[in-house]
C-alpha positions in Angstrom: 162.7 137.1 91.2 166.5 137.0 91.6 168.3 133.7 91.8 169.6 132.8 95.2 173.1 131.5 95.9 173.0 127.7 96.6 173.1 126.9 100.2 176.2 125.0 101.5 176.2 122.3 104.0 178.7 122.4 106.8 180.6 119.4 105.4 180.9 120.8 101.8 184.4 121.4 100.7 185.2 124.7 99.1 187.2 124.5 95.8 187.4 128.3 95.4 191.1 128.8 96.2 193.5 127.0 93.8 196.5 128.2 95.7 195.6 125.8 98.5 196.6 122.9 96.1 200.0 124.4 95.7 200.4 124.7 99.4 199.4 121.2 100.1 201.7 119.5 97.6 204.8 120.6 99.4 208.4 121.0 98.5 209.0 117.3 97.6 206.5 117.4 94.8 207.9 120.7 93.4 211.4 119.2 93.5 210.2 116.1 91.6 208.6 118.2 89.0 211.7 120.5 88.7 214.0 117.5 88.3 211.8 115.8 85.6 211.6 119.1 83.6 215.4 119.4 83.9 216.0 115.8 82.8 213.7 116.3 79.7 215.5 119.6 78.9 218.9 117.9 79.1 217.7 115.1 76.7 216.3 117.7 74.3 212.8 116.2 74.7 209.9 118.7 75.0 207.9 118.2 78.2 204.5 119.4 78.9 202.3 119.4 82.0 200.4 116.5 80.5 203.7 114.5 80.7 204.5 115.2 84.3 202.1 112.7 86.2 203.8 109.5 84.9 207.4 110.2 85.8 206.6 112.1 89.0 203.8 109.9 90.3 201.7 113.0 91.0 198.1 113.5 89.9 197.7 115.9 87.0 196.2 118.6 89.3 199.2 118.4 91.7 201.7 118.4 88.9 200.0 121.5 87.4 200.0 123.3 90.7 203.7 122.4 91.3 204.6 123.7 87.8 202.7 126.9 88.4 204.4 127.4 91.8 207.8 126.8 90.1 206.9 129.4 87.5 205.9 131.9 90.1 209.2 131.3 91.9 210.9 132.0 88.5 212.6 128.6 88.4 210.6 127.3 85.4 209.2 128.9 82.3 205.9 127.7 80.9 205.5 128.3 77.2 202.1 129.8 76.2 199.6 127.5 74.5 196.2 129.2 74.7 194.4 126.2 73.0 195.7 123.7 75.6 197.1 125.0 78.9 198.3 121.6 79.9 200.1 121.2 76.5 202.4 124.2 77.1 206.1 123.3 77.0 208.2 123.6 80.2 211.8 124.6 80.6 214.1 125.2 83.5 215.4 128.7 83.9 219.0 129.5 84.8 217.9 130.7 88.2 217.0 127.1 89.1 220.6 125.8 88.7 221.7 126.4 92.4 218.5 124.7 93.6 219.1 121.8 91.1 222.6 121.3 92.4 221.3 120.7 95.8 218.7 118.2 94.5 220.7 116.2 92.0 222.9 113.4 93.4 225.8 114.0 90.9 226.5 117.7 90.9 229.0 117.5 88.1 226.2 116.8 85.6 224.4 120.1 86.3 
């Protein structure tokens, strides 16, 4: 006897597409994450995905999705940490500088 797939009710939510999370968090969340990474980089403080929820006010899942979206846009580099994906260090790439200039209130700092 082969196992059957579990039946879904009409009101069940599907969690199968993680890219939906990145689409729902929007540009404001990605901008907050980008600015926090930039601030930490400027201070010489290592920042990880674990660190993002507190300064950004985002849940960990949304902060992770924003960081991954920024990485796919080549604005942020995520260091590899196979034992702890959320512990990987983050840094802003040079390609993000024009975007940061638009976000940061004092352009002379960037």
